[in-house]
N, C-alpha and C positions, 0 to 999 in steps of 0.2 A: 122362742118366737117373739120378735119385736112387734109391738103394737104399731099398726100402719097409720101413723099420724097424717093428718090432712094438711097441716101447715108447718112451716119451718119452726115456728114457736113451739108448737106441740111436740115436734120431733126433738127439739132441744131439751125439753122437760123430761124426755125418756132417758136421757143420758147417752144417746146414740153417738158412737164414735166412728167416723168414716175411715175406711182403709183402702189402699190401692188394690187394683184387680189382681196384681201378682201376690200381694200379701193375703188376699182373700183365697186365691187358689191354693197357696201354700198351706194356710191354716186348715182349710177343708181337706186337703190331701193328708196332712198329718193325722187328722181325726179318722179319715178313712183307713189309713194304714194301721193306726192303733186298734181300730175295730175289725181289722182284717176284712175290710169290705172292698171287693174288686172295683176299680174305677173304669175299666173298659169291658163292657159286656158284649158278648157275641164276637170277640176277636180271639182267634185261636192261633197258637204257634209262636206268640210273642212273649210268653210269660217269663222266659229266662233271657230274652235278648232285647227286644225293643222297649217293652214296658218299664223295666228298671231304669233305662236311660231317660225315658220321659219323666219318671218320678224324680230322678236326680235333677233334671233341668227345672222342674217346677219348684222343688225345694230350694234351688239356687236362685230362683227368680229370673230365669233366663228365657229369652225368646228362642223358638225352636224352628229348625227346618228339617223336614223329612225328605230324605233322598231315597228314591226307589222307583222301580218300573211300575207300569200301570197295573192296577188290580192288586195292590198290596195294602189296602185299607188305610191309606194316608189321610184321605178326607174324612173317613168314618172316625178315625181317632181324634182328629181336630174337632169334629162336631160333638164327640162325647166328652170333651173337656168342659162343656157347659154343665155337666153333672157335678163339677167341683165349685160352681158358683153358688152364692147364697140364693135361697128360694125367691127373695125379692129384696130390692134395694130402693131407697127413695131418690127421686130426681125432681127437679123443678118442673112443674106442669107447663106444657107448651113449648119447652125448650127443644130445639132441633137436635142437640147433641147430648141429651140426658145429663145435664149439668148437676154436679154434686151440690146439695143445698147450702152447705156451709162454706164452700169455696168454689163459686162459679167462675168459669173461664171465658165464656162468651160475653160480648159487650151487652147484649140484650138482657141477660140474666143479672149481670152486675148492676145494670141500671135499675132493674126491678127490685133487687134486694136493697139497694141504696135508698130507694124511695118508699117501698112498702114493708121492708124489714121482715119481722116474724110473721106477717100476714100472708106472705107469698105461699101460694098453694103448691102441693106436692102430688106426684103420682108415684106409684111403685112399679118398677119394671122387673120382669122375670128373666131367667137365664136365656130363653129363646130370643127375647128382645135385645139381648146384649151380645149376640153373636152375628157377625157378618162374614160373608164368604164371597170371594171374587175369583173368577177364572182369568188369569192373566192372558191378554192377547196383545199383539203389536199395536192395535188401534186405541188402546186405553190411554187417556190423557191425564195430565195433572188435575184437570177440572173434575174428572170422574173420581179420582181417589182423594183429592185434598179439597178442592173447591174452586169457585169462579165468581167473578162479579156478576150479579143478577141484573140484567138491563131493565127488567120490570121494576125493581126496587129503585133503580136510578131514575126511571121515568116518573116514579111517584114523588120525586122531589128531593131524594137524598143525594149527598155529594159522593163522588167516587172515592174520596178518602175516608168515608164513613165505613167502619167495620160492619155496620148493619146491612150494607149492600151485598155482603157475601152470601152466596148459596153454597153451603158446605157439602163436601164430597163424602164418600163412603167412610173414610178413616175417621174424620171428626164425628160422624154420626154413630160410630162404634165406640166413642169415648166411654171409658169405664167398662169395657167389655173385651171380647176376644175377636180378633180380626184374622181370618184365614185367607191366604193368597195361594191359589193353586198354579203350578207351572210358572214359578217365579222368573226363570230366564227369558220367558217370552215378553217380558216388559221392556219397552224401549229404555235406553240408557238414561235419558233425561227424566223419565218417570221414576226410574230406580234411584236417581239422586234425590228426588222429592221424598221417596219412601225412606231413604237414608236419614234425611233431616228429621222426619217425623219420629223415627225410632230413637234417635240419639239426641240431637240438639233441640228438638221441638220448635225450630224456626220454620215458618212456612211463608213462601213468597207467592202472593197472588196479585197478578196484574201490576207488578212493580212496587207495591208497598208492602211493608213488613207487618205480619200478624204473628204474634207469639201465642201459640196454643199449647199449653202444658197438658197434652193429651195423656190420658191414663189408659194404656193398651197392653194387652198381651198379644204378641204377633206370632202366628204359626204359619209357615210357608211349606210348600212342597215343590219338588223338582225332580226331573230325571237326572240320574248321576252324570250321564254323559254330557248333557246340556249344562249342568251346573259347574262341571270342571273344565268345560270348553272355554278357553280364553276368548273374550269378546262377547260372550252371551250374558255375562253378569259382571258388574263392576266390583272390584276387589274390596273397597271399603264397606259395601253392603254385606258381603260375606262375613266381614269381621264383626258386624253388629249382632249376628245371631249367636247367642251364647252356646247353644248345643246343636250339633249336626248329627242327626240320628239316621242310621241306615236301616231301612226296612228290607224285607226279603219275602220270597215265596215260601209256602209250607215246605219244611225239610223232611217231614215224614209222611208216608202214605196215609197213615191213620188220621193225621191232622187234616190233610187235603180231603179225605172222605168225610170227616166231621163238618168241614166248611161246606162241602157240596150238599150234604143233607140239610144243613141249617139254612142255606141260602136259596135253594131251589124253590120254584113256585109250587105251592100246595093247593090241590083241588080235591073236593069231595065228590067222588063218583058213586052215586047210590047203587047198591047191588053189586059193586065190584070191589075186590080186594087186591091191592098191589103188594107183591112180594119181590124184593130185589135181593138176589143172592149176594153174599159178601164178596165173592170173587169178581162179580160184574162191577161192583163199586171200585174194587181194587184196580181193575183194568182201566177204568176211566182216569183214576188218580195216577196210575203208572204212566198212562199215555201223556199226561201233562208234564210229569216229571221228566220223561224221556225227551219231550219237545224242548224243555228248557236246557237240555244238554246237546241237542242236535246241531251239528255244523251246518245243516241245510236250512235252518230257521234262524232269522236275525234275533240275536239275544239283546241287541240294543233296545228294541221295542218291547221285548219280554213276551212271555206267554202267561197271560193273566189267569187267575183262579176262575174268572168268568168263563173261560174256555171249558173248564171241568164242569161248572154248574150248567152251562148251556148244553153240553154234551149229555149230561145226566137227564135233563128235561127232554131232549130229543129221543134218547134211548127209551124212556118211559112212554113217550108218545107213540113210537113205533110198536112197542109191545101192546099198547092199548088198542091200536088199530087192528092188530091181528086178533086180539080177543073179541073185538066186535065182529070181525069177519067170520070167525069160526064158531061164535056163540059160546065163548068161555067166560066165566065170571071172575077168574083169577088172572091178574095181569103179571106176567113174569118175563122180564127181558132176557134175551138170549144173545149169543155171539153173533148170530146172523142179523140181529138188530143194529149192530155196530155200524153198518153202512149208513145209518141215519145221522151219524155224528159228523159226516163230511161237511154238511151245510153249516153246522154250528161251530166248526173249527176253522174252516177256510177263511172266513172273514176276520178272524181274530189273530192270525199269524202272518208274518211277513217272511217270504223266502229270502235267503241270504244273497243268492244270485239268480238271475233270470236265465237259467240253463234249460236243459231238456226236460227236467223233472217238473211236473205240474203239482199244484197244491194237493190234488187228489192222490197222486202217487206217493207224495211225501207222507200224507196222512195215512194211507193204506199201509205203508211200511211201519209207521209208528204203532198202528193198531196191532199189526202182527207181532211186533217185538213186545208190546205190552201184554198181549195174550200169552205169549211164550214165557215171559218172565213170571207172570202170576201163576201159570200152570206149573212151572218148575219149582215154585215155592210151595205149591199145594200138594203136588204128587212127586213120587219117584218112579222112573220108568220101569224099574223092576216089578212094580205092582201090576203091570199090564201084560205079563207073559202069556197068561191064558187068553186074554182078549186079543192080543196080536196073533196068537196061534189060531184063533177062530177066523180072523181075517185072512191069514195065510192059507187056510183051507177053503177059501172062497166066499166068506161072508162079506156082504156089502151093506151100506146104510145110506139112506137119503136124508138130507136135511133141507129145510126151507123156512124162510121167515114167515111163510103163510101156512105152514103145515100145523095141523091141530096137535095138541100135546098128547092126546091118546095114541096118535100114530107113533110117536116116539116111544111111548111105553110098550106098545106091541113089538116094535122092532128091537128095543133094548133087551127085553126079556128073553129073546131068542139067541142072544150073543153071550156066550160064557165070559164072565169077568166084568161085564158092564155093570151088573147090579151092585157089585162091591164098590166100584169106582163112584157110582152115583151116591151110594150110602155114605161115602167118606165126606162128601160136601153137604150132607144132611138134607138130601133132596127126596128121600123115600117117602111115599105116601101122597105127595102132591104132584099130579101129572104135569103141571106147568113147570115146577121146579125140576122134575125129572128130565123134561125136554131140554131145559137150559143146561143142566149138568151134562147130558149126553153130548150136546153141541160143544161144550167146553172141553170135554175129554177128547172128542174126535179132532177138534181143531188143534189142541195141544199136541196130540200125537202126530198130526200132520206137520206142524211147525217143527217138531223134533225129528222129522224125516222118517217116521215109523209107518205112516200111512200116506197113500196118494189121495189127491182130491181133484175130481173132475168138476169144473164149474160149468153149470148150464145157465140158461137164461132165467129159469124159475127156481132151480134147485141145484144143490151140489151133491155129489156122490163120493163117499169115502170107500176105499178098497185097498188091498195089499199092493 
């Protein structure tokens, strides 16, 4: 831990040696890898794909662009790069661009160091202060990113040719830090040219006169692959300046998607109530998102974000909570009949491929049915239900409803041969809420396998042979 010196002179006596931000990131990454310390917390599914590429880029000192659809943790990864910065670094006090004490680049700091020397005061800046983020939009100007002549400073008596009249933009203010630019192709071409110069030549044109700013930056950008590869959306020389182009992706395994869903959902403490979510219900939500990402009816250009899965999980739990309040139960267990609640959380996050006869609700309903069917067939074999189907063939029926108390399911299920064993297979025995959820799962799975009929009513559905 370096002593936080108050002046340049005191800092010089400590033997402090400045280093570039890329050298700093590289050195701290090497230490983290040697200590087997993860650099990206809370990001699942990238351990063997994206993260190794990011590590390679950092070790090579390369700027990075993440290519991926929405909801693939691109911004989160950029923000977590601050964990590889030093806990604090010195900067000249009062400097707009956090100038390095031994090698200032702005005119004001050069003047102060020339006149006051080692007496110039310092501040110590933290990783959060060294990170800037900007969402690219077509209305962003060169002034926003790089700078502009400040008319107030001119009015105070300075000449236009004086560098002290400049009001610095976001890039210079991130000097010695990490600059993240989201949705890069949305930048106007003339602004892309300005960014190109900052990244490579360090030449900045402001109001017709030349200012050379040797900015020390690590630049990380993000873009949708289709926009990035679409000619005319981004200038080719700017593409060439990013050392590594890293392709992100959605979770490839159901278990990964379930883990993210559990990690990211909103958590609340409901006193006196216990929430139990069967594993197959979580799988159904993850399976739904995975199917949507392959569906020809849904636009894959915009993607199906993991936020769909998270929002669906939250709505599913909300539906189960409302039922427990209505029937006076203290255990909250979501069922298949609660899946109707996810239409609202899915519809606004997907885009249909064509404006045909199918509505969003119909597309979502089909996906839900396929998800339930796939999870059911992974959980059970149809030969396990011979006695149960035999009971239905002899005239047994069963009613289900999202508003029906769990004890009603228990009473009905015990009267049907074979149901008890099916419920036990998904470890639902002993908990009325879990039994109710398992019964609905079994009945819906048999119906989707065309082994039972289902009559839908306004308030309930009836299963029969």
